[in-house]
N, C-alpha and C positions, 0 to 999 in steps of 0.2 A: 694528420695524414691527408695528403692531397689525392683525391680520388678522380678517376677519369671514366669516360664512357668506354664501352666495349670496343676493342680494336684487336685485329689478328696478329698480335705480337706477344712473345714471351719475355721480352726485355724488362717490363715493369715488375717481374716476379721478385719476391723478397723472401729471406729466411723467416721461418716462423717457429721452428723447433730444431735443436741440434744436440745430439748425444754422442759423445766420443769416449774412447778409452785411450789413456796415455800410459805408457810404460813407466815404471818407477824410475828407471835410469834417466828418463826425460824430465822427471819431476824434481823441483828444487824450490828453495825459498824465494828466489827471484821471480819464478813463474807465478807463485801464489801472490806475492806482493804486487806484481803487474796486474793480475786479475782483479784484486781488490781495488787498486788505484784506478783502473779503467772503469770498473762497473759501479764504483762508489756506493756500496751498500750502507744502509743506515742501521742495520741490525743483523745479528747472526742467530740461527736457531738450529739446535741439534735435533735430529730425527732418526727414524729407523732406516736401515739400508734396503736396497732393492737390487734386482739383477744379480743376485749372488753375493753382493757386498754386505758387510755387517753394519756399517755406520753411514749416516747421511748428515751433511752440514749444509744448511740452506743460507744463502745470502739474500737478505731482504732489502728492498728499497721502498720506503713509505708503505710498508705492509705487504707489498707484492714480492713474490719470489722471483728473483732474477737469475739465480744460478744455484745448482746443487752439486756438491762434491761427495762422491761415494768412495769409501775406502774400506779395506779389510775384507778378508774372505776370498777374494780373487787374487791369488799370489802374483805379484809382479806388475799389477796394473792399478790405475785409479780411473774413475769415471766422472766426467763433467757433463752436466745437462742444463741447457738453457732453453727458455721458451719465450715467444712473443718478441717484443722489441729488443730484448737482451741477446737474442740469438745471433743477429749480425755482429753485435759487439764481440761476442765470444769467438766467432769465426775470424774476424779481422785481427783480434789479438793473438790467437794461436798462430795464424799465418805470419804475422809480423815478427813474432819471436822465433820463427823457424821450428816450432814444436812439431814433431812427427806424431800423428794421431790416426786413429781408425774410427770413422763414424759408424755406429750401429743403427742409428735412425736419424733421418733428415727430413724435415718438412719445409715446403715452400708454398707461397700463396700468391694469387693474383686477385686484386681488388678492383671492382667496378662500381660505378654509381650511374645507373640508367633505369628509368621507369620501365617495367615490364620485362627486364632482362632475367630476373630470377625465374619467372615462369618459362621463358624460352630455354634457359639452361637446364632446368629440371626436365622439360619435355625431351630435349636432345639427349640427356644422360639416360633416360629411360629407354629411348629408342636404341642407343648404342649398347646398353647393357643387354637388352633383349637380343640384339644382333650377335653379340659375342658370348652370350650365356653367362653373364656376370651377375653376382648377387646384388640385390637392392635392399636397402634398409631405410625406412621412412621414420623420421623423428620430428617432434614439434607439432604445432597446430595446423594441420593441412586443411581442416574444414574452414577455419577463419583466415587461412593464408598468412600466418604470423610465426616468426621464429622457426621456419621450416629448415630441416637439414635432410639431405639425401646422401647416403653412403653408397658408393659404387665399388664393388669388389669385396674381397674378404680381408678383414683386419689382420688376420694371421698370415696373409700372403706378403710377398716382397714389396708390392706396391698397392696403394689403396687411395681412393679419391673421395673427398667430401665436398659438397656444394651446400652453402647455407646462407641464410639471410643475416649477414653480420650486422646490418643496420638495426634490425629489430632486436637483436641480441644486445647491442650496445645501449639502445633506448631502454630496454628492460633493466639494464644494470645501472641506469641513472644518467646516461649521456643524452640529454634532451636535444643536443645540437647535431646528433648523428642523423644521417639521411636514411629514411626508411627504404630507399631503393639500393642501398649498399649491399652488394652480394659478393661472396668470396668463393673462389675455387682453390682448394687446398689439396696438395699431393703429399702423401706420407710414404717414404721409402725406407726399407730395411734391407740393404744390399747383402748379398752372400758374403761370407768372410773373405773369400778370395778376391772380391771386387771392392773391398772397403778402402784400400789405399787409393784406388782410382777415384772413388766417390769423394774422397777428401779433397780432390782438386776441382770438383765441379762447382758451378755457380747455381743459384736458385732456378734460373731459367732452364738449366739442363735437366732438372728433376722432372719437368713436364714432358720429357722425352724418354722417361724410364719405362721399360716394359710396354704393356698395352696402352699406357697413358699417351705415348707418342701418337698412336693411331687415333685415340680419342681427340686429342688437341688438333691433330692434322685434319680430321673430318670436320671439326668445328670451325677451324680457320680456313678450310678448303685449300689446303696446301700439304705437301708431303714433308714430314719431319723425320730426320734421322733418329733411329732408335738407340737408346742407351741400354745395353744388357744389364740386368740387375739380379736375376735369380741364380740358381746353382750353376756353377761353372764346371762342366765335365772336364776332367783331366785325362789325357790319353796315357795309359799306364804302360810301362816298359817291363821287361823280364826282371830287371834289377829291382824295380819298385815292388813287384809282386813278391819277390823273394824276401825283401825287407818286411813287407806286411806279414808274411807267413811267420817269420822269426818273431815279430812283435807280438802277435796274438798267441803264439805257441811257445814263447821263450821259457816260461816256468816249467812246463811239462818236458820240453826238450832237455833242459839243464838237468832235471832230475833223472831223466832216462839215460843221459850220457854217463852218469855216475855208476851205471851197471856194467860199464865196459872199461877195460884197461887202456885202450887206445882209441883215438878218434876214428881210425880206420875201421875198427870192429863195430863201432856205433854206426858208421856210414853204411856198412854192409847190412846191418840189421834194419836200417831205415829203408834201403833199397828192397830188401826181401818183403818188408811190410807193405811197401807201395805196390809190389807185384801181387801180394796176397789179398789186399782189400779190394773188393769189387768196386767199380766206378759208381754204381748205384748207391753205395753206402756213403759216398762223398757229396751227393746232391741234396 
């Protein structure tokens, strides 16, 4: 990987994690064959399921997991999950095959190699978190300033940021050629269900404009960035939608009640009388 010094641009961002659901009708042997041919696994490993799925099948390359397929349990869908360098491979393949999918989690990263940058980024993140009232979580050896990680925001929220000394991590894992000044900013996005089709079209750089992260990056770059909505999308309800909801939640009781009457008209009159009879306070 070719690293660069800090610059106020989102373009160098890359995928680092990608989890999607694919409907069964989109799934076929050709898609699976294309995934295997593209990712070139050297081994397969069966494992347990997650996210409500019963089974997991891991594709390994030289001992590293490059893709996991989850099946069973969630009727009508399968789940694909890739991390690290295999994430962009999965995205490229799904898009080239025209597969319709919905991402439930997407991570993107920006990597820099510059002495002193980690301290500057940590200080800025603390300032921003205090300004916005965001949660901070410190991991690693902060006393000796090695392998430090700073989590900004809540992991359970729609968007979450982590800043860490990737170079120290790589050195600890045996990569003696890694730069000790290598620092990574990583954004983790879990878009609301109604926004997932839109997020399937986004690029890694777009994730750094998701939710409050757009303001974080804009303040850091000293420029205004357009925000990508990511959280719950409120839908304006209509009378017809409210009536359908009422029938959906009360269908079993209503059906049983209707059997007490000879005609729908009689049931309708009884319903109207009950509406008049029940005080409003009992419905709140």
